[in-house]
Every structure is written in C-alpha cells, then in structure tokens.
C-alpha positions, 0 to 999 in steps of 0.5 A: 937978691930978688933977681937971684931968687927969681932965677933960682925959681925959674931954673928949678921949677919943673915944667909940665910937659904935654906928656904929663898933661896927657897922662893926667887926663888919661887917669882922670878919664879912666877913673871916671870910667871905672866909677861909672862901671862900678855903679852901672851907669850906662849914660856916664860910661858913654860919656867917657868912651869913643870908637873904634873900641876893643871889648875883650878882643872884639873890635867895635866900630860904631857907637850904637854897637858899642852902647849895646855891648857896654850895656851887656857888660854892665849887666854882668858887672859885680861892683865888688870886683871892679878894681878900685885903684889905678896903677901904672900908665903905659905908652905904646912902647911900654905896652909892647914891651909888657906884652912881649915880656909875657911871650908872643904867640899868635893870639897875643900878637893879634891882641897887641895889633888890635890894641895898637890900632885903637890907641894909635900914636897917642894912646895909653894903657892904665893898669887897674889894681885890686888887692895890690895886684894888677887886674887888667887895664883900660885903653885910653886914647888922646884925640883932639886934646881929650882922653877917651876910653877906647878898650878893655882888652882880654 
C-alpha cells in the first residue's frame, strides 16, 4: 500500500520546470522594481536593472547613462499612477504575437526589434495592470540565473 501511495505521489507531483522558475524570478524582480519606482528609490531601482536597456524607445548601453536616465524618470513619477498589479508574463513569441496583433508599421517594427535585442532568447515582458486594464509592460531578461529589468518600452 505504501509503495502505491509513493507511486501516485510521484506520478501526480507537478514538476517545476525551468521556465516556471524563470517566470517566478521575473515576477519577483518586476515587483521589486515597481515598488522602488513607486517610492522613487534610485538605489533600489539600480539593483534590479541591467544594460543594455530600452527606455521609452531609446537604447541605453552604459550603466552611468542608465542611472542618469532613471533618475530623471523617477523625478517625474506620480506614485499614484504606478501600476500596482502584475499581469501576464509573456515570452518572446507571445510578445511578437501581441505586437503584430496591433498591426505593424515601421515604428512598431523598430520598437519590437529593440525589445527583442535587449531581451535576447531569455527575456519576458511583464504586463502591468491598473484599474483592471493593462497599462504597459516591463522588459525583464534572465542572465546567469538572475532576472534583471532591461526596459520600459513606449
């Protein structure tokens, strides 16, 4: 009887895949980033980011430049407008499908290329939700087993 119970437990236990672990890391990092942005804590924000970074369509390659850009961004943040909820987590193919679903033009194609460049093969977009609606997304890449925010697209 005991061996049957063990066999059933093994058979029905849901293994945690690497993708699931990565998604959890991505969500955790995004939440930490959003909370730091909301309280305008530049040092905390910098611990969650990496370069290359895309900020509102502008590629940033150097850490010092990113810190200056994020400092300016935080100065203009209205904490009440920072989306408090995380929505869907999209991988590369899902991101492309979502953007293409809105219709591609030259500007969106360039935006998509910039996003795919910073995300690489191990990137995700975490959609932000406020008042029940998607209000944009945060680009997050997995590198060396760590999730880092690498962009805030337009």
